[in-house]
N, C-alpha and C positions, 0 to 999 in steps of 0.2 A: 711432529705436530701428532699429537696425543689422539687418538680418534673414540669416538664414543658409537654405542649404537643404540635407533632407536625403536621404540616398536610404537604401532599403531592399529587401529581396526579399522577397516573400512569395507563396504561391499565386496562382497566377491568379483561383481560384475561391471565394479567401476575399477575394480584394480585392473583384471583381463582388459578391458576397453583403454584404461591409462597407458597399461603396459605395452600392448599394441600400437598404441598411437603415439607415446616415446621412439619406440624399436624401428618406425619408418623413417623418424630423424636420427636413427643411432644412437639412442641414450637408452642407456636401463635406469630401470627405476630408480635403484642409488644416486645415478647420477642426474637425475632430473632433481633428487631431492636436494643434492646439494647446489643442484645449480638455483632452484629457489631460496636456499638457506644465503645461499652468498649474495642473490641479489638483498633479501631482506641485510645480510648484516651490511650491505654495503649503501644502503640505504635508510638507515635505521635514523637517523637523524635528519632526514626529509620527509617529514609527516604529509606531503602532501604526494609524493612520489607513491609512498606505500599506502596512502589511502588509497590510490588510483589505483595502485595493481590488486589491491584486495578487494576492491570492485570488482575489476576485472574477472576476479576468480570465483567471486562470491555471487552466483548467479542467482540466488534465491533472494538477494537485492535487486535483481532485473522481475525479476517473476512480481516482489511484491511492488514495484513500481508499475510495471503494467496492468498490475491488478487495482492498486489504487485510481490509475488514470480509466482505467473500464469502468470503474465504481461511479466515479466521478461524471464522467458520459453517461452512465445508464441515469442516474440522479436530475439530469438535465435532461434525457428524453422522458423520465417519468415525471416533469415539472409540474407541464400543463393537466395532467391526470391527477396530482396529487392537489392541485389548486383547484381543479373541477370538483374533485371529493373534498374536502375542504369545504368547498361553499354549498354542496348539496349537503353537509352531515347538519351544514346550521340552516338550512333553509333560504338562504340569501339566492335573488335569483340571478345567475351569472352574466344573463346578457344583458343588466346594468354596468356592471363592469369594466364594460370592454374598450368605452374610452376614457375611462378613470386614468388618472396620473398616476404614478407608483407611489406620492405622496398619501392618495386617496384611498387606493387598494392596500396601502400599509394600516390606515385608520379604520377601515372596514375590519381587516383582519383582527387589530388590536381589538374593538369594539366584538368582535364574536368571541374571539378568549376571553376578555373579561366576563361575558356574559356564561360562557362556559365552565367560569371561574366560581361565578355565583351561583351557578346553578347547581353542579358542586357540592357548594360549600350548606347551600338550603336542603341538598337532599342528605348529606351526613348529618346534619342537625335533625331531620326528622326521622333520620335510622334508628 
């Protein structure tokens, strides 16, 4: 078997922590790399397995997924305040909308947006 040398740069602390972790299981850094490359070679035609493996290794995707989920939660929690702000900015009495159906609410919002567009058009024409 012809051997090749791989050179890569990683954070010093990450290398030290990774080396220590692999050492606990009896592996050197070189052996760990050979294990990963061996897995990839054996599964190169199995895209599902490789995708799962890479997703497992790439915790940045997990972090991004958690951030996206939190952003959706934050948006849901801000929803009532955004609706209140929308109505207040347009001078719509919020107490009137409490019994409205979603369709009636949509009509009010669309009407308010059309009024905003018209106001902006008039202001631009007069500027």
